[in-house]
N, C-alpha and C positions, 0 to 999 in steps of 0.2 A: 682118697692115700692107695695110690697102685705102690706095687716090692719091687724097690731099687736096690739091687746089687750092689756093691763097692768095693772094688781093687783096689786094694792096697798092700802091701807089703814093706819095712824097712830098709830091705834089702835091694829092693830102685836107688835109694841113698848113695848103696858105695860106688855107682859109676862117674866116677871123676874125669871131665873135662876138664882141667886147669886151668891157671892165671883170672881171668874176669868173662869166661866162658858166659854165654847168654843161657844157655840149657845146662844149668845147676840144679843139684842139690835140693837148694834153698825154693824153687818148686813146688817142689813137692813139699817141703817142711808148713809153709804156709799155705795152702790146701789142707790139707788134713788140721794145723789150729786153727784156722776159721770156720772145718767142719763143725770139730767141736763145740770152739767157745761157742757158737752161733746154737746147739745143739742136735742141727739136720745129723750129724753121728749120726746118735742114738736111735736115728729114724729108717735108717740103712740097714739092708741083708752085707752081711762081712761075707764076701769070697774068697775061699787061701787061692793065693798064686801058687804052679808046677810049674817047676821045668818045662818046660816042650816037649814032646820027645821028637828025633831029631827027622822022622822024616814028614811030618807037618810045615816043620822047616826046608826039608830040603824040596817040598811042594809047588815052591816058589825061590830060592834059590840058589845057586848052582853050587855043586858038593866042590868046585876050588872054593871057590870063594867064602865060604861054613870054612874051610880050613887052615884059610890062610888068615883069617879075622881073627881065628880062634890061635893060634900062630905069634900074630901080632898082638895080642893082649899076652899071650904067655910071656913071649920075649920081652918086656914090656916097654916097647913099640908109643910113644907121642901120640901118633893119631895114626888111625886108615883110611889112605884113599886119596885124603884133600888136609893138608893144617886145620879147617875146621871138626872136623873130625875128630877131637881129642879124645883116648881112650887111655883105659888102664887096665893092671890087672885085673881088676874084678869086670869088664864091661863086659867080654862078653858069656857071661853067667848070667848075669843084671838081666841083659838083654836075652838070655832065652828064658830065662823064668818072668819078663814082662811079656812076653808073646802068646808063655801057660795060662800067664793070667788074661789072657783078652781069652785065649779057647777053654779056661776053664767056669769066663760071663756065657759066653755061651755056650753052652755045657746046659747052664744055671738056666737061663734063657728058657731054654729047647726042650728042656726036661718041666719046665713051669714048675719051679722052685723061685724064680723070680719074675714079675713083668719082663724087666730092662733093666741093665747096669753100667753102670760110669767106672771106665777102668783112671786109676789115677796112675798111670804106668813113665818109667821110661827106662832109655832113647827114646824118644820118637821116632816114626814108621815111613812116612807117607814118602820119604823122596830117596827113599832106597831101593837103590833097582834089584833084580837076582842077581848079577854080580859085580853091585860095588855100593858101598856106601858113600852119601852125598847127606849135605845138612843136616848136617846133628842125627843121623838115622844110620841105622844098618840092619836093621831085617825090618822087612816094612809089616806091620802087626798087621794090620785091619784087610792087608793083601792076602796070609796068611789061615787067620780067622772066615776069608770069604770060599779058598779053597778047602779049609776044615769043613764049611757048613754045607760044602758039592759033595765030598767026601766022606764024614763021618754021618750028617744029620741029612741029604740026599736032599737038603733045597733047590729047589730050581729055579729061583730067579729071586737078584739077590743085588741091593742097591747100594754103592760105596760112595754118600753125599761127603766130600771133604769141604765145610767154610774157612781154613784154613788162610792167612793172607798169602801164603806159597802154593804154587799150584804142587800136585804131588804128582810129583812127571811118575816116580818111581809108579804111585797103582795105577796111574793111569797104562805107564809100557807095557803093564803086564796082563791083563785086561783088554788091552784096546784091541784085538785080534775075536772074543771070544761073543756069546750073544748073552750067556747067561749070567752074568755080573754085568752089569750100571754102572759105570764111575761119572761124577755132576760134583764140578769144585767152581767154590764160585771164588776168585781173585783179584790180587792187584792182577793188573796189564802186565803179560812178560816184557815189554818191554824197558819194564820203570824196577821191576823185585825179581828178584834168584825165583828162580833157576832158569829164567827166559821160557818158560814154554807153556803151553797151554792155550794156546788159541782157539778165537769161538772157530774154527774152521776145523780142526782138532775132532774128528767123527768118527776116529773110528776104522779097520779095515779088514775086509773079506767077509766074513760070515759076522763081524764085532763091528761092521762099517750102521753107525745111527744108535749105537751105544754106550758114546762118550758125547760128556756136554761140558762144554765149560760158560761159562760166564766169565768173563775178567773187567774188572773195578778199575779207572779211571784214577790214577791218583789227588786226593781232595776228597772224591767223590763218597758218601756215608750211608746211612738209613735209605734216603728213599730212592737211591740205586739199585742199595741191595735190593729193595721190595720191591723194583719191579723188575729188577732180573729172574727174581727169585719164582718170582708171581707168570711171566714171560718166558723161563725156562726148562724150571725144577719142575713146575708142578705138570705143565702139559707130558711133560718126558716123563714124571710116575705116572699120568694115568695111562699111557697106551704101553709101558713094563708091567704097571700092578707088582711092586714085587713081594714078597714072601718075609723079605726082613732083612731090616734095617741097620748096617753098619755108619758109624759118623767117623770121619777125621775129623779130630774136636779141636780146632785151633783158635783161640785165642786172643791172635796179636793183630787181625784183623783193627781194635781198638781205637781209637784215637788219642789216649793217649802211649798204644804199645811204640818203643824205638823202636818197633821192627816194620811200622806198619804208614808207607805212603797214603794207606785209606783211613776213613774220618767214623766207623761203626761206634755209636755210640750206643752203652750199655742198653737200651732202649731197644735199638737194633739186636742186639743179640738174643734178646728176651724174642722181638717178633721170629728170627731164626728159629728156637727151639721150639718156641709153639709151631711152629708149621711146623718143621721136624714129627713134630709129634701127631700133629693130627694125620699125617700123610700114613705114622704107620700103625694109628686105631683103625684109620680105612680101608691100607691096602695091606698089614702084613702085621692083623691084630696085635697091634700094641707091641711088636717084634722089633726091641728098640738096642744095641752096645755100642755105646760110644764111649771113642778112644781117644785122649790127653792126647793132643800134637803141640802146636808150638803156641805160648802165650810165654813171656818175657819181663814183662810191667808188675816187679812183684809187689808191688801197692794194689793193683785195679785183678792181678788175675783169681783172688783165692775168689772175691765179690763173682763175678761170670763163672768162676766153674760149678758154686754153692748157688748161685740162681740157673744154670740150666739144670743141676740136680736136681733139681726142685719142681722145674719143668719136669722133669722125666717119671718124679713122683705123683703129681700131681697136684704139689704145692703151688701153684702160682698159674 
């Protein structure tokens, strides 16, 4: 069994999005409850979240955006930049804590305290642009973690692999001109899904050309298409790039039962993805992986999918 770290803090529940918003505190409640009842939680190494330092946030996000985000929460505004991005007084502090939890997970892996880690955090992050909130996301957790790995730990080649059903527009845009961070996303085709980005001809710009790869999936397609695209697109890209660390944007909303999904990925399909990614990590990155929760909104299936993913991280499947 591998030593798998687990980032969670009850304060993540303080971020209230309002009404029947799908990105709700119950997402984490059901995950933690399932992990505890299944006995899996007892096999994980707890990692304590701490508020991220401003310098690491500003390595990705513009200071004026950060000021606007903080002031909007302090003034009791109901949302930021769009009605879908519900906020409350605590949202800014929770978002800073979530980023800090991811960075602590990175530290634990790099220091050899754990082999890999899963971060059960909210709000999610991969839609957040450098200067605006989008798609329930305010701070781009994985992008900040990648910058942190480069600057704090001098990791030269980092792969961000995003299997949320929606394209991580923010993450792609942040790194599309850089060759040190490879961004790969498999998602529902942008002609049919939010946010309408992530086409297969998007490959990056300037020095970053060739270091972005998208695998759009048509609605109604599931396991077979995911397996084909991951095998044909992701594997050759990683063989050429040889990443030294894997950051995962772990979205569980591509499942056939998820209300956000037009794709039909099964539970077994998610197992295929997790196993493939762990094989890649072992082959290229010394097993170094930090997986960060993004989407996944069907509360009946989300805890099982997360638990299965963690079992793969821990070498229990």
